[in-house]
N, C-alpha and C positions, 0 to 999 in steps of 0.2 A: 301521353307524356306529362300532361297537366297534373294528373293524379300523382305521378311519381315526384314531380317538382314540389307539390304541396306536402307530400309525405316527407320528403327530404327536409323541407323547412321546419316541420314540426317534430321530427324524430332524428335529429342529427346524432345524438348520443347513441341511439340504438344502431344507426348505420355505422358509426365509428367502431362500436364493439364487434359488429358483424365483420367489418373489413379487417380488423385486427385479428379476429379469430381465423378468418379465411387465410390470411397471410401466414399465420403461425402453422396452420395445418398444411398449407402449400409448401412451406419450407421443409416439412417432414416428407412431403411427396417428392420434392426435388432431390432429397437425400436418397430416395429409392429409385431414382432414374437409372435405367440400364441402357447400355449402348451396344448396338449390333455392329461389331467390327469384323465381320466375315465379308471380305470383298465380293464373294460370289453373290451375296444377298442383293446387291444393287442391280444385278441383271437376272435375278431369279424369275422364273415364269412358270406358268401352268401348261405350257405347250409341249408338244412331243419332242422338239429339239432339245429343250433344257432337261427333260426327263431322260432322254437318251444320253446326254452328257453325264448326268449323275450316275447312270448305270455303268457307263464306261469307266468313270473314275473309281467306282467301287470294284469293278471286275478286273481292270488293267492297272489300276493305280492312278493317283492324281497327276494331272499334267500341268498344274500351275504352281507347284511348289519345288521346282528345280531352279537352283541358283546357277547362273552362268559366270564363270571366271574367264575373261578374255585375256589371253597371253599374246603379246605381239612385241615388236622391236628387234627381232632377230630371226634367223632361219631355224625353225624347230624340227626340220627333217634330218638334221645332222645328229650324229651320236651324242654330241655335247648338248644339243638342244633337247633331244629326247630325255637325257639324264636330268635336265632342269625340270622338265615337265613331270618326270617321275617323282622328283623330290617334292614338287608342289602338290602332286596328288597324294603322296604319302602323308604330308603334313595335314592336308584337308581331311583325309580319312581318320586322323587321330582325334578330330573334334567330336565330342559326344553327340552334338546335335545333328551330325551328318550321317545319314543311313548308308549311303554308297557314293562312290566317286566314279564317274564315267569319263573316260578320256581315250586317247589313241592307244595307249598301252593296255587298256582293258578290253579292247575289241578282239574277238576271237579270229585268228587267221589260220590258214590251212596250208600244210606243206604239200609236197608233191605226191605223197602217198595217202592223202586224205586225213592226216592227223592234225589236231589243233596245236598251234604254237603261239607263244607270247612275244610281242614285239620287243619288250625289254630284255627277255632272255636271249632273243636272237641278236639284239644289239651288243650284248656282252660276248657272244660267240662269233658273230660275223657282222661287224659294224657296217660294212659296205652293203651287204644284202638288206640289213635293217633300214638303212637310209633309202635304198631303192624301193623297198616296200612302202615306206612312209610317203614317198613322192608319187607312187603309181597305183597302190592298192585302192580299188574302188570303195572299199569299206572305210578308208581313212581319208582319201583325197576328196575335198569338197564337203566333208562331214565333220571331221575332227581337226583336220589340218587344211588350211586354205589352199587354193590352187597354186599360189606362189610359195607356200610353205612358211610364210612370215606371220601367220596368225593361227593360234591354236585355241581350242575350247576345252574347258573342264566343266563338267556338269556335276554339281554337288546336290545330291538328292536329300531332301528333308523328310522327316517323318510324315506319314500320310495324314495324321490328325493335326498337322500344323496348318490349319486353314484360316484361323483368325489372326488379326494383327497382333493381338497380345501374345499368341503362340509363336508368331514369326519373328517378333522383335529380338528376343534373346539370341537365336541362332544367326540372324542377320548381323547382329553386333559382333558376334564371335567370328563369323566368316569375314566380315569387313576388316576387322583388326588383323586377322591372319593374312589376308591378301595384301594389306598394306605392308606387313612385315616381309612377305615374299617379294613384293615389289622392291623393297629396300635391299634385301639380302641376296637375291638371286638375279642372274643376268636377265635382261629383257624387261618388259613392263607387264604388270598384272592389274586388272581392274574387275570390279564386281558389277554385274547387271543381271537382267532377267526379271521375270514377273514378280517374285516375292520381294526383292529389294526395292523395286520401283514402287510397289504397293505400299511398303513400309514407309518409304520416303514421302510419298504423296500424303498418306494419312498423317504423318508427323507434321508436315508443313501445313496441312489444312487445319489440324487441331491448333497449332500455334497461331496461325493467322486468325482463326475464329476468336480466340481469346484476346490476342493483341489488338486486332483492329476493332473489335467490339469495344474495348476499353478506350482506345485512342479516339474512335469515332464518337463515343459517348461524351468524352471530355470536350472535344471540339464542337460537337452539337450543343452542348451546354453553354460553352462560351459564345457561340453564335446566338443562342436564345437570350443569353444575358445581354449581349450587345443590342439586340432588338428591343427587349422589354425594359432594360436598364433598371431591373429590380430583382434582388435575390429571391424575394418571396415569389414573384411571378415565375422565376426560373425553376424553383423547387416545385411549385404547383403544376408546372407544365411538364417537367421531365420525370418526376417521381411516379405519377400514375401509369404511364406506359411500362415502366420497369416493374411496378406491382402487377400489372396485367401479365407480363411475361412470367413472373413468379407464380401467379395463379394458374396460368396455362400449363406450365411445365410441372407444377405440383400435381395437377390433375392427370397429366400423362404418366407421372411417376406412380400414382396410386392405381391407375388402370393397368400398370405392368407392361405398357407398350414400349418396345425398344426404339431408341433413336438411331437411325442408320445414317449413312453419309449424306444422303439427299435431304433427310429431315434435319440434319445438323444446321441448316441455314434458317430454321424456323425462328430461332431466338432473334436474329436480326430482322426478319420479315415481320414478326409480330410487333416488336417494339416500334419499327418504322411506321407501320400502318396505324398503330394506336397513337403515335406521336402526332400524326396529321390531325386527328380529331382533337387531341389535347390542345394543340396550338390554336385551332379555330375557337374552341371553348374559351381559352384564355383571352383571346382578343375580344370576344363578346363581353366577357367579365370586365375587362378594362374599359370598354365603351360605357358599360353601365356605371362603373365607378366614376368615370369622368362626368357622367350625367347626374351625379349626386347620390346614387344608391349606395346602401351600406354593403358590407361583405356578404351577409347571408342573402339579402335580396338580389345582389348581383349574381351569386351562384345559382339561386333559384331561377332567375331570368335566363341565364345561360342554358339551363336544362330545358326551359320552355321553348326558347328560340331554336336551339340546335340539337335537342334530344332526338327528334324525329329524323333530321338530316343525318346525324351520326349513326342512328340505328339503320337508316337506309344504306349508308356507305358500308356499314358492317355486313348487312345482308348481301349487298352486291359482291363484296369481296369474298364472303363465305361461299356464295353461289359459284363464284369463279373458281375457287379452290375445290369446292365440293364436287364440281363437274369432273375433276380428275378421278373421282371415285368410280367413274364409269370405265376407266382404263382397264385393259387386260393384264397389264404388268403389275404385280403386287406392290413393287416399290413406289410406283406412281399413285396407286390407290391409297397406299399408306400415307404418303406425303400429303395428298390432297385432303383426305379426311382429317388428318391431324391439324393441318393449317386452317381448315374451315372451323374446327372446334376451338383452336387457339385464338384466332382473331375475334371470335365471338366472346370468349371469356375475357380477353383483354378489353373489349368494349365495355363490359360490365364494370371492370376495374376503373377505367377512365371516368365513366359516368358516376361512379360512386366516390372515388378517392379525390378527384380534382375538385368537385364542389366542397367537399369537407375541408380540404386544404385552403381553398379560397376563403371559406368562412372563418378560419382561425388565423390566417396570416395577414396581418394588417398592412404589410408593405406591398401586397399584390397590386394595389391600385396606384402605386407611386410611379413616376416617370410620365412621359408624354403619351397620352392615350388618344387624343383627338387627331384624326388624320389631317385636318386642316392646319394644324400647328406643326406638322412634321414635314420632312422632305417629300414624303409620299403625297401630302396634300398640295405640294407645289408643282410636282411634275405629272402626277396621275391625271388630273382633269384635262390638261391640254392633250395628253396622249389618248385618252379614251374618246375625246371629242374628234380627234383625227381619225381614229378607227371607225367611229360611227359616221363621220362625214364621207369616208371612202368605203363604206360597208360592202357595197356590191363588188367593188374591185378586190377587196380583201377576201371576200367569200369565194369569188371565182378563182383567185390565185390559190386559195387553200384547197379547193376541190381539185384543181388541175395538179397541184403538187402531190396531193394524197393519191390520186389515180396513178400518176407516174411512179411514185414510190411503191404503191401497191403492186403495180405491174412488175417492177424490178424485184420485189420481195417474192413473187411467185417462183422465181428461179432458184430460191434457196433450197438446198438439199441437206438432210441430216447427215452428220458424220461424227464419228468418235474414233480416237486413237488412244492406245495405252499411254503414250507419252505426251498427249495434247496438253496436259496440265503440268508436266514435269519441267522444272528449270533446266536450262541447257548446261547441266553440270556433268560430273564424271559418269554417272549411270547412263545418262542419255547418250553421251558421246561413245561410251563403250558399246551400247546396244546398236547404235548406228554403224560403228566400225565393224562389229560382228555381222551385221546385216549386209554390209558391203562385201565382206569377205566370204560369207557362206550363203547368201540369199536370206530367206526368212528364218528367224530364230524363235518366233512365237508359236506356241503349240496349236497345230491344226492336223486333222486326220481325215481319212476316209474309213468308215467302219464297214466291213464286209460281213454280212450275216447270212446264215442258212439254217435250215432245220437240223438241230443236232441229232435228231432221230432218223435222218435220211441216209445215214451210212455213207456220207461224203468224206473222202479222205484228202490227203495232201495232193494226190494226183489230179483231183478235180479242182482243188482250191488254187493251186499255183498258177494255172493259166489266167484265172480271174485276177489274182494279185498282180500278175505281170501286165495285164491290160490296164489296171488302175494305175500302176506305176508309169506306164507309157503316157497316160493322160496327164498325170501330174508332172512328169518329166518334161513335157512340152512347155511348161510355164517357167521361164527363166527367173521370175521373181520369187518362186518357191525354192526352198532348199531341196536337194536331191531326195527323192522318196526313199523310204526305208520300210521294209516289211520282212517277214520271215523268209520270203522268197529271195530278198536281196542277200541275206546271209547265206542261204543255201546255194545261191548262184555263184558265190565266191569259192565254192569247192571245185577243185580241178575236175574238168569234164571226164566222165566215165569211171571215176574212182570209186564212187559209192552211190547209193540211192538216198533220196531225201529223208525217208523214214529212219535210215540207219545213222545219218549224220546229226539228226536233230538232238539226240541225247548229249552230244558233245558240246552243244552250245550252252552258255551260262543260263541257268534256269530263270534268273531275274530278267534277262533279255528276252527270252522266249515268252515268258508270262506276260510281258508288256506288249507283245505283238501278236500272240496266238493263244486262243482258248478253244481247243477242239471240243472240250466237254460242253461248252456253251454254244458252240456253233458261231464263233465270232473271231475275226482277225482284223488287225489295224494296219493301215498303211500311213506312216507318218510323213509329213512334209511341212516343215516350218513355214509360216507365212510372214510377210514383211509388215512392219508397223508403218503402213502407208495410208494415203488418203483414199476417199471413196472412189475417186476417179481412176485409181489403180486397182483397188481391191474388188470393186463390184464387177467390172468386166472380166477380171481374172477368174472369179468364182463362177461367173456365167459361162465362161468357156469350159471350166472344169465340169460344171453340172451338165453341160451339153455332151462332153466326152463320156461322162459316167452314164448318161442315158443310152448311149450306144453300147456300152458294156452290159448294161442291164438287159438290153434286147438280145444280145448275143449269149447271155448266161442268165436265163430267167429263173433259175433255182436260187439265185443269190440276190440279196437286197444291199444296196449301196447308199450311204448317206455321208455327207460332209459334216464333220463335227469338230470338237476341240474347244477349249476355253476361249481362245481368241476369236474363233468364228462365231460361237454362240453369243459371246459378250457383244461383239460388233452388231450382230443381227438384232439382239434384244434391245440394246441401248438405242440403236437407230429407230426401232419400233417405239421405244419410250418417247423419243423426241417427236416422232410423228404423232403419237397420241397426245402429247402436250399441245402440239399445234392444233389438232382437231378439237381437243377439249377447250382450247382458247376460243375457237370460233363458236362452239356451242355456248360457252359462257357469255360471249359478247351478245348473242341473241337474247339470252335470258336477262342479262343486265339491262339492256336497253328496253326490253319489254317491261321490266320492273320499274324503270324510270317513267315510261309512258303510263303505267298503271298508277304510280304514286302521284304524278302531276296531272292525271286525268286528261292526257293529251297524247295521242299517237304521234302527232307532229313534233312534240317536244322530244319524244323518244328518237325520232329520225334526226332532229336537229342535233341531238347529243352525239350522234354517230361520228361525225367528222372530227371534232376536237379530241375524241377519245381514241379513235383509230389512227389519227395522224402520227402520234409518237411511235406507235407500233410499226407502221409501214415505213416511217423514216429510218428507224433503227434497222429494219429488214433491208432497206435499200442500201444503207451504208455498209452493212455486212456483205451484201452481194457485190457492191462496187469495189470493196476492199479485198475481195477474194476469200473472205472468211466463210466457212460453212455454218450451218445451224447446229450448234453443239448443245449439250445438256444445260450448261450454264445460261446460254442465251435463250433457250426455250423457257426455262424457269423465269428468266427476267421478263419475258413478254407477259406472263401471267401477273407478276408483281406490278409491272408498269400499267397494265390495264386497270388493276385495282386502284392504284394511286391516282391515275387520271380521272377515273369515274368518281372517286371521292371528291375531288375538287369541283368537278362538274355539278355534282349533286349539291354541294354547298353554294355554288353560284346560283343554281336554279331555285334552291330553297330561299335564298336571300331575295332573289327577284320576286318570288311569290309574296314574300313579306312586304317588299316595297310596293308592289301593285296593290295589295290590300290597303296599305297606308294611304296610297294615292286615292283610292276609292273613298276611304273615310274622310279625306280632306276635300273631296269633291273634284279631284283632278282626273285627267285622262290616264288610266293605268297603262295605256299603250304608248305614252309619250316617251321619247328617247331620254328624257330627263330621268325616268325610272331606271333605265339601263345604266345611265351614268352614275346614279346613286348606288346602284347595286355593285358596280365595278369599284367605286371608291370605298365601299364598306367591306366587301368580302375579298377584293383583290389583294389587300394587304395581307390577309391571312394566307391566301394561296401563295403569295411570294414568300412569306415567312416560312411556311412549311417546306416549300421547294428549296429555299436557301439552306435550311437545316439538313434536308435530305441530300442536297448536293455535297455538303461538307462531309456527311457521314459516308456516302458511297464513294466520294472522291478519295478518301483516305485509303480505301482498298486498292487504289491504283499503285500504291507503293509495295504491293505484295510481290514476292519473288515468283509466284505461280502465274504463268501466262494466262490461264483461264480467268483468274481473279482480276488481273489487270484489264483484260478485255471486258469482263463483267462490269468493272468500275467505269470504264470509258463509255460503254453503251448505256449504263444506268444514268450517267450524267447527261448524255445526249438525249435520252428518252425523257428525263425529267424536264430538261429545257424545252423540248418539243411539247410536252404536256402543258407546261406553263404558257407557251405560245398558243396552244390550242384553246385553253380555258380563258385566257385574258385577251386574245386577239380574234381568233376564229369564231368562238362561241358568241361574243357580243356582236360581231359583224353579221353572223347568220341570223341572230335574233332580231337585229335592226332591220335586215332585209325582210324578215317575216312580218315585223310590225308595219313597215311601210307598205308591204303588199296587202295586208289586211286593211290598212287605212285607205288605200286606193280602191279596194273593193267596196268599202263603205261609201266612199264619195260617188262611185259609179251607181251604187244602189240608191 
């Protein structure tokens, strides 16, 4: 780093031209950024379960682009209620974006001689019989009309290619407007919900929050930095380089043609936050040098000499932490980890280039109080660190006990995800919950029944298997009543006809979504509830156990649970597990790197407690508050580890400098005074960076999204715990180590 410092001092103009050119090119790259707004991409995987889901969606039609219209507020089984439903269905069918409308009136019913009849035609001819069928027919009751008849479902099917948010937004807007009009003009209440509108709402809120809170947090962080440095020049020199780093990083991503998905969308905040921590430490070093009488250029050069290696080390540790995610099986996690590792590395180059340049040309950087002894910090910090060092053994023991207890509690965390976990408790959420209460599960889940299409197996062999699967699913009250081709055929009056003869009378769209004899596949649909893991996991375990018995009884058939909801839950839970495992792997690498850099395995061990403490504390709070381990909190653990390790490295690097200075002065490098000087010098920077980050993350607490609010609260808690770890636990453990070494010398 000495060579780079000297090169910077002698070639500032060249570095300025290079930085300006890179920024201009990066701006072009940002303009080429592409976003992956296909929701399925977030849980895409290379495993058999996801490939099976894709095959089913291609062969039977997509199961995640059906919009649900929940009608309630009156008895829909009466002739008047059925007429209202028919009018609502007619209006929905007129929308260009709607391919088909499924509702009670579209279900094929059968008369006493085996012929098909329509519920609405029957209502016009014989209202009393129509009402009786609406209340009692097994194809209607509990599926399209609730048991009490006061809730009805209309399913509006969107085009099969409407898979991206961009393709979903126009039809969702049209459907929402129509349903609001129906709600106003027709009796009863009408609301929109289902997977597509919930996805559109979530993406809209996430995009809005990302822009809004990034700007608000940037302004508040800038004001916080201004209050700390009391210099506009210092503010500009501190906050501009991380932004330039973000520009360079996303410019590179744009030129590489890599798409930004929902998970990678948080990279802008992560990159700027991590780069800002190094920027603040560099600025504090610059102001110390300016206070000592050095000029702008020499102050910038000294900052590179003093903190270039520590900042490089913090970047390496953070990049290793994110890069370890590249070992994950799930593509979205690999994608996020590798992008984050590259982005923080690029941002480091920007900070170490742009900040010294700004410092060298902005004369007001050194204005304001720089000497810790002349500030409030200089008044309260010395008594505080002396107290910590005086009670070092007790503080260290208390820290170890607390960390062990929190770690034990954290072991009880289990991954969980729900479709509505991030959704505000608005109309879509309440409509989905009401539909779930009325019909059981409404999210798409299936059992796929497969056989060799060349084995000449017909309906006679298939129907008993479908019946056995329906029996297994029907035992679960949290699932919607199962539906298969057998369910429809079973509604034919007994003895009137044979299944093969009645099959052509069923609507082709219905049969194609349930049976493909040409492919040797059939589906049994049973909507699943949007419930927590404690409900869903035992439920599917019981279903899988029941299906195992069916497989043994019918060895010619393969049975698998599938569907968007089931596969998404499974894969996202696996993603969370992989994030946690990658975190453990990264922790080992990080502390090994620290031990290597400081040439001391003991230093690596010493750094464990203050860096793991914020993670286990956050995990314990999650466990005690009843929150599961969700995607947002799993990502937060990785970010927290990187931020905590950054401050630890800066503390240890400063300690090494103070020890060398003590040796040069002929003093004992193990004296506690060295620890005190380290605390007074670097502690201010650690508090400054933590304060800025607390403001930035705290702003997110105003988000309407529950997951964002939880993320903000846990971030602030983790940052506070990291501050405690680096400025209380780390000095205490180091003091215990110093005293232990002194005792051994005395005995020797």
